[in-house]
C-alpha positions in Angstrom: 20.6 -42.9 27.2 18.9 -45.3 24.8 18.0 -48.9 24.9 18.5 -51.3 21.9 16.1 -54.1 21.1 17.3 -57.2 19.2 15.4 -60.0 17.5 18.0 -62.8 17.1 17.3 -65.2 14.3 19.2 -68.0 12.5 20.5 -65.7 9.7 19.3 -62.2 10.7 19.1 -59.9 13.7 16.4 -57.3 13.7 17.5 -54.1 15.4 15.4 -51.4 17.1 16.4 -48.5 19.4 14.4 -46.4 21.9 14.0 -42.6 21.8 16.1 -40.7 24.3 13.1 -40.5 26.7 12.7 -44.3 26.7 9.1 -44.1 25.5 9.0 -45.4 22.0 10.9 -48.0 19.9 11.9 -47.4 16.3 13.1 -50.0 13.9 16.6 -49.4 12.6 17.7 -52.3 10.4 18.1 -56.0 9.8 21.6 -57.3 10.0 22.0 -60.3 7.7 24.6 -63.1 7.7 25.2 -66.0 5.4 25.8 -68.6 8.1 24.2 -69.0 11.4 27.3 -69.3 13.5 29.2 -66.4 11.8 28.6 -63.6 14.2 31.8 -61.5 14.0 30.3 -58.9 11.5 27.0 -59.0 13.2 28.5 -58.1 16.6 30.7 -55.4 15.0 27.6 -53.8 13.4 25.7 -53.9 16.7 28.7 -52.2 18.3 28.7 -49.5 15.7 25.0 -48.9 16.3 25.5 -48.8 20.1 28.1 -46.0 19.6 26.0 -44.1 17.1 22.9 -44.1 19.3 24.6 -44.0 22.7 22.9 -47.2 23.8 23.4 -48.2 27.5 21.3 -51.3 27.6 20.2 -54.1 25.3 17.0 -56.1 25.3 17.2 -59.4 23.5 14.2 -61.4 22.5 13.9 -64.9 24.1 12.2 -67.4 21.8 10.3 -69.7 24.2 7.8 -72.1 22.9 4.1 -71.3 23.4 3.9 -73.9 26.2 6.8 -72.0 27.9 9.4 -74.7 27.2 12.8 -73.9 25.8 14.2 -75.3 22.6 17.4 -75.1 20.6 16.8 -71.4 19.7 16.8 -70.5 23.4 20.2 -72.1 23.8 21.6 -70.2 20.8 20.1 -67.0 22.1 21.7 -67.5 25.5 25.1 -68.0 23.8 24.5 -64.8 21.7 23.6 -62.9 24.9 26.9 -63.9 26.5 28.8 -62.8 23.4 27.0 -59.5 23.4 27.8 -58.9 27.1 31.4 -59.7 26.7 31.8 -57.7 23.5 29.8 -54.6 24.5 30.1 -54.5 28.3 26.5 -53.6 28.4 23.7 -55.3 30.4 21.6 -57.6 28.2 18.0 -58.2 29.4 16.1 -61.2 28.0 12.5 -60.5 27.0 9.8 -63.0 26.1 9.3 -62.6 22.3 6.5 -65.1 21.8 4.1 -63.9 19.1 6.1 -60.9 18.2 6.8 -62.2 14.7 3.1 -63.1 14.3 2.1 -59.6 15.5 4.6 -57.9 13.2 3.2 -59.9 10.2 -0.4 -59.1 11.0 0.4 -55.4 11.3 2.2 -55.3 8.0 -0.6 -57.3 6.3 -3.2 -54.8 7.7 -1.0 -52.0 6.3 -1.3 -53.6 2.8 2.2 -55.0 2.4 2.5 -58.1 0.2 4.2 -61.3 1.5 7.6 -60.4 0.1 7.6 -57.0 1.7 6.5 -58.5 5.0 9.2 -61.1 4.9 11.8 -58.4 4.2 10.7 -56.2 7.2 9.5 -58.7 9.8 12.7 -59.0 11.9 13.0 -55.2 12.3 9.4 -54.9 13.3 9.7 -57.8 15.7 12.7 -56.1 17.3 10.5 -53.0 17.7 7.7 -55.0 19.4 10.2 -56.7 21.8 11.7 -53.3 22.8 8.3 -51.5 23.0 7.0 -54.3 25.3 10.1 -53.8 27.5 9.8 -50.0 27.5 6.1 -50.2 28.4 6.7 -52.6 31.3 9.6 -50.5 32.5 7.4 -47.3 32.5 4.5 -49.1 34.2 6.9 -50.2 37.0 8.1 -46.6 37.5 4.5 -45.3 37.6 3.7 -47.7 40.5 6.7 -46.4 42.6 
């Protein structure tokens, strides 16, 4: 069993997947589309990755504002969640993604990547951070039991 992490953006979806032991997240790819509401190919690619990696659960980043309010991106993310659930028949868990893009950018800057390289990789790394946060919380919950 593996878990997939997704960072859903207006024209990209960053994709990460857990290892089989559900300990670490690895970035896979960034799925790009030309228009925001064109999701057919994006969903088809996600389905391919689900089959390839034997994914049984999806974690989707929820883009709340820093003051915990919800904007237009949250509504679009909820619609995407419903489409994912219908298309894949997998459970989709929402995960607070505040500051994941900032953290991803800082990590890449510290690694010496220039602005163009950081922009190219940010969504995949943000998906990793979303999934890793979920995996860590999940594992902490099991340790308390």
